N, C-alpha and C positions, 0 to 999 in steps of 0.2 A: 504493501498498501504506498511505504514512504517513496520509491519509485513512481508509481502512478498518477498519485495528489497533484505533486508540481508540474501536470502535463497541463493540467487546467489553467495555472498562470502563464504557460505559455505563450508568448504574441502571437506566434503562428496559429495556434489553435482557435484563439478568438477569431482570427479574422476567418478559419475556414468556417468555424461556425456561423460566425454572421451572412459568410457566401451561402451555406447551407440553409438557413432559415429566409432569405431574401428568395431563392428560388423555390422554396416551397410556399412563399406568402405569393412569388410569381407565377406561380402553377396553379394556386388557388385560384386569384384573382382570375386566372386566363379562364378556367374551367366552371367561375360564377357567371363569368360575362357569357360564356358560349351559352351557358345555361338558362343566364336571364332573355338571350338573343332567341335561343329556341322557345321560351315560355311566349314571349313577346307575340314570335313568330306564331305561334297556338291559337294565343289569344285572338289575333288578327285573323286566324282563320274562322276561328268561332264566333267573332264577331261579324265575319262579311259571310258567314253560314244564314245568318238570318234574312238576309236578303234575297237568296237564292228563292226562286220560285219557278211555278210553269209560266209566268207569265213571260219571260224571259225568250225571245224569237228563236236563238238560234243554240243549238246544242251541242255544249264544249265539252260534257263528261267525258269523252273520250280520244279526248282531240291531244295527242303528245306537243308538248311544248319544247321548241327552240331559241335562242336566242336574239339568231335572226329573222325570228319571226317580230320581234318586237315593233320596230318602227310601223311595216305594212299593217300588223292591227290599230296600233293605234292612231293612224291615215282614216283606216277603214270607220273606228270607232268614229272619227269628229264627224266624217262624213256622213254615218248615220246621225250623228244628233243634227246636223245641220240641215237634214231633210225631215227631221220628225221624225226619224223612228228611232225614238227615245228606248225604246226593248231591245233593240237589236247593239247599240253603242254600249249601256248595260251589261249585257250578257258578255261583251267583250272586255269591258274593264274592268269585270269583277274574275272574269277568267286571268287575265293581265296579273292584275293583283295578287291573286293567288298563288300564279308561278314565277313570275320574277325575281331572281334575289336579291336586289338592289333596293335599299329600305328609300333612299332618296326618290328614287322610280315611284316606289310604292306610295309614298306621302303625296306625289306631283297626282298621279292615278288615282288616287282618292279623294284627290279635291276635285277633279275631271269627273267623278262620277259621282260627288254630290254637286256638281253643276248641271249634270245631265237630270238627276233627279230632281232641282228646283226647276229646269224649263219644264219636264213632264208634268209637275204639279205634285208630284211626292213628297210633299213638304217635311213631314216628320222622318221618312228618311233621311231627306238631305241635312235635318238638325241635326240626326246622330251622326253621320257622316262626318260634319263638320267640328263635332263635338268633339270625336276621335282624332281626327285630323291636329285640331289645337291643345290634346291633348299632347303630344308630342311636341308641337312646335307651336306654342301659345302667341308666338311674335308676327305669326302670317297676317298682315294687315290685310291682304284679299280674300282671305276667310273669313275674318272678323265682320268685312263688310257683308259677306254673301248669309252669314248666320244671323246676322241685324235683318237682313231681308226676308228669311225666312220666317223670323219671329215677327216683321211688320205683313206678310203674307196672312200668318196664323190669326191675326190681330191681337198679339200678344206684343203691346206696345210696351208695357214696364221693361218687359224681358230685351226688345230692340233697343231701349234705354241705357241698358245695363251694358251693351257692348260699346257705348260711345267711349264709356270711362279708358280703357286699356287700349283707344284709337287715340285718343289724346294720351295718352302717356308715350304713342310712340310717334309721337309730334305731329298727328293727322289735324287737318281744319275741319271741325265737324261743326261748324255752326249752321250750314245750309243742311246738313242731315237732321239736325235736332228741330228746325222748324219743320223741318218736312214733317216728321215724327209727330209731332205738336199738331201739327194740323190735319194728319191722318185721325189720329186720338181722337180729336172733336169732331172731325165728322162723320166719326162709325158711333160715336157714342149714342146711347138709347136712353140716355138717363137726363141728358143735356137738354134744356128748353132751347126752343126756335131762337127766343130773344139773345139769350147767353151764348148760342152758338156764333152769332150774328155778330155779338158785340168781339168777344174770342177771335173771331176769322177777320174781323177790321184793324183790331190789335196787332196781329200776326203781318198782315199784309203789310202795315207801317214799319215794321222789322224786317223783314224781307219778303220787298217787292219781286222777287223772280217767282215768286207764289201766286202772281197776278191773276194768270189763267185758271188755273184751279180752284182758287177763294172765288172767283166772278162767277165760273160755272156751277158750285155750289151755291152762293148765296142766291143764285137766280132761280134757283129750284126751292130754297126756304123765304125768300121776302122778296120778290121781282122789282117791287119799287124802292125798298131801300137798295137794293144790289146796284141800280140802276145810278143811283149818288155816287157811286164809288167807280164807274167806268171811265177809265182816263182817254179821252177823245185821241191822246197821242200814242195810244195801244193798241188800236183798233183792230190793227192787222194781227195780232197775239189771236185775237180773238174774234176772229170773223166769220168761223164756221159757227161760234156759238150764237152770237148774233143772225145771221143767216138765218138759221135754223128755229129761230124764237117767233113763237105762232104770234097774231097781231094783237090778241090778248093780252100778249104781255109787255107791250111797248110802251114806252113813256114819249108819248109826241111830242112835248115840250123841251125835253129836251133833244130829240131827234132833230125836230125843227131849226135850234139852235147851233148845228154842228153840220160842215159841210160833208164831208165824210159818211155820218151815218143817214144824212139826208141821201144820197147818191144811191145807198147801202139798200134802203129800203123804197127808192123808186125804182132801182135796179130788180128788187125781189117781189116788186107789182103791190108793196102794202099803199105806196104812195101814189098820186095821179098827176103830181105837177112832178117837171123835171126838176131838177138842181144841178149844180156847176161841176165843175170838174173836181172830183176828190182827192187825186194822185194818185189813187189805187188802180193802176190798170185794168184788171178784170174788170172792178165794177162800173169806169167809165166806159170800156167798149160795150158791157150789157146796156148800160144806161144810153147810151147812144143810137144802138142798134135797137132798143125800143123808141128813140124818140121818130127811128127811122121807120116804124111800123113791125120789127120782129120782136115778136111776143115771145118764142120759142127756146131763149139762152137761160141756162143754170149754170151753176157753179159746182163742181164736184171738189173734194179735198181728200187730202193725203198728208202723211204726217210724217217729217222725217228726224230721227233723232240725229243733235248737234254734235254729238260725240262718235258714234259709231258709225252714223250716216245712214244706216239702215232705214229704209222708207216703210209704212204700214199703213195699210187702209182705214183704220180705226186709231182714235187717238188715244193716251195714254200717259199716266200719271210717273210712271218708271219703265223704262225702254225695256220692253219685252226680250230684245237680245242683249244689252250689256247691264241694264238695270239701273243705270244711270237716272237721278231726277233733273227737275226742269231743264230738260233736254229736246223737250217738243219744238217742233219750227213746223208752223201749218204751211202748206201749200197749197193752189187753189188752181184750177184752171177753165175754163168755160167749156161748158157740154152742152148739147139740147137735150133740154128737159125731157124728163120723162114725167108720166101719170103721178101729181100727186098724194101723199097719204097725210096723216097726221099723227105718222109714227118718226119718231128719232130715236138715234143711239145715243146722244149725246144729253 
């Protein structure tokens, strides 16, 4: 024993012992990392299994995966999504997420899957996907915005407002979004009186003029007479379609008679009998001129352009159906031959 004990005091032995302990810790850490990675992969597969259903139009069950398939399959999924065949896109995204080994690729595909569910109208599924992505990547600004959109579409406005705080912490300007959510919450409320709604909407309009079109549209439905008081005659082009489709019974003739653009608009529409001066709006002036020449069959057709993504749509929108931008609608009109009139309007 006398010869063995002193060995523990040998510096070489101490160094060797430290090296052995370090190797053991490194091996344990590596093994734990592999275990954790496998567990995460297993959890992701279990999570994705919830979204497998007979709704998916493509059968990928027995299709073997090869790395070279990744790019063409993602392009195919995007093509399906763009053409509105969401079930096929979802099927491909689920297949890829389950088979590709790259974690970064998985999270990007998870985000695309969430977007597809959102555009397809599967809001609860989109919410689950976005929450799962944010669990791993909480600083993902785009996913935070998209999660807010989901809550908004589900009319869970308080939950949508909760998303604003992390966005602000990440340096995002959320003023317009906050006002948009405030506007949406007021208009969808079933307990707020009409008078209170009108007061709140006027207040929001003062704070956020970009909501002018949407606020005018709602106020005309709630209290037509009061709504006419906030119509800005310098911004008629923004609400040209709304004014064009207003029934005769909802017109304020005193306000109309005092404004050249409005007078021309309703002369062109056929509600006024006297010709008005030029309005400066080309389509209205052309129809008015045609009416003065005896041609009574001219009408206006409207389309709606998103100023952000430049996509055009046949109906108006609060959020762009393509890029989900707010306050981005631009009204475009063209002259057409009138069709048989009805009393119905989509606006």
